[in-house]
N, C-alpha and C positions, 0 to 999 in steps of 0.2 A: 317448462324450457327454457324461461330465465335461469334455471340454476345450471341448466345443460353449457349454457354460452360462460357463465361465470367457473362454471370449473373446466372449461377448455379453457379460455383466456390464464386461469393461474397455471395450468398444464405448460400453456408457452412460455407463461413467464418466467416457468423452473426451467425448462428446457434452454432458452435464451442467458439460465443464471447459471445451470451446467457445461452451457461452451465457455462459457466467461473463464469461469475455476480451470476451464480444461487448457484453457488457454494460457490460462496464467501459472499451470501448473509446469507446462507443455516450457513456460518462456525461464521459471524458475529449474527445469531440469538441465535447460541448457546453462545457466548459468553454471548448475553445480558441475558442469564437465568442464569446462573453462576452466571454473577454477583448482581440479581435480589436474586438468594438464599441465595448468601454471605451477604447482607442488610440485608435480612427478619433472613437471622440466627443472624446475628450480633444484631438485634432491638429485638431477642427472647432473648438472653444473656443481653441486657442493661436492660430488663424489668425487667428478672430476679433479678438483680444487682439494681432494682429502680430507674433506670434513663431513661428518655422518650428522645427518639430517638428527634422526632417533637414535644419539649415540648412549647407551645404557652401560658403557661399562666394559 
């Protein structure tokens, strides 16, 4: 039965690690959303001033 306890402990540790990784992913997704918003806002401000952000000719 000791191996069962070891397996249960490993499963618990993996669940904790998964939860931590999910939290990190959520933080990164929020950061990406904030950066996209800032980039879109900057693009809008530049458009107002007549400057194209992606001026390819």
